[in-house]
C-alpha positions in Angstrom: -14.5 12.4 33.8 -14.5 9.9 31.5 -12.3 6.5 31.2 -10.0 5.7 28.8 -12.1 2.8 27.7 -15.2 5.1 26.9 -13.4 7.6 24.9 -11.4 4.8 22.8 -14.9 3.3 21.9 -16.4 7.0 20.9 -13.5 7.9 18.8 -13.2 4.3 17.3 -17.3 4.6 16.1 -16.4 7.7 14.4 -13.7 6.2 12.2 -14.6 5.6 8.6 -13.7 2.3 6.6 -11.2 3.4 4.1 -9.1 0.9 2.3 -4.8 1.3 2.4 -4.2 4.3 0.2 -7.9 4.8 -0.7 -9.1 4.8 -4.2 -6.9 5.6 -7.2 -7.5 8.3 -9.4 -9.0 6.1 -12.3 -11.1 3.9 -10.3 -9.4 0.9 -9.5 -9.0 -0.1 -5.9 -5.8 0.4 -4.3 -5.3 -3.5 -3.5 -4.9 -3.7 -6.9 -2.1 -1.2 -7.6 -0.3 -2.7 -4.9 -0.5 -6.2 -6.0 0.7 -4.9 -9.7 3.6 -3.1 -7.9 4.2 -6.0 -6.2 4.3 -8.1 -8.9 6.3 -5.8 -10.8 9.0 -5.3 -8.3 9.0 -9.6 -7.9 10.3 -9.4 -11.7 12.7 -6.9 -11.5 14.1 -8.8 -8.4 13.9 -11.6 -10.4 15.6 -10.3 -13.7 18.6 -8.8 -10.9 19.1 -13.0 -10.0 17.2 -12.0 -6.1 20.5 -10.2 -5.3 19.4 -8.4 -1.9 19.6 -4.9 -1.3 17.7 -3.8 -3.9 14.1 -4.3 -3.0 13.0 -0.7 -2.1 14.8 0.4 -5.9 12.9 -2.4 -7.7 9.3 -1.1 -5.3 10.0 2.6 -6.3 11.2 1.4 -10.2 8.0 -0.4 -10.2 5.6 2.3 -8.5 6.9 4.6 -10.7 6.3 2.6 -14.2 2.5 2.5 -12.6 2.4 5.8 -12.6 2.8 6.5 -16.5 
């Protein structure tokens, strides 16, 4: 019976490196997309005076704008 260490080694060597979220359909990588969404969400929060409790709403609105 194989040890857990050898099983982990075998499965980890088969994994392919992929950036978070993979590639975006227009060829830009996901890190750039996430950065643009984060910046847009920041400006939305700034416009509200950084009132807490709306972080997810800001992120989702920025994400929706990014898809357009």
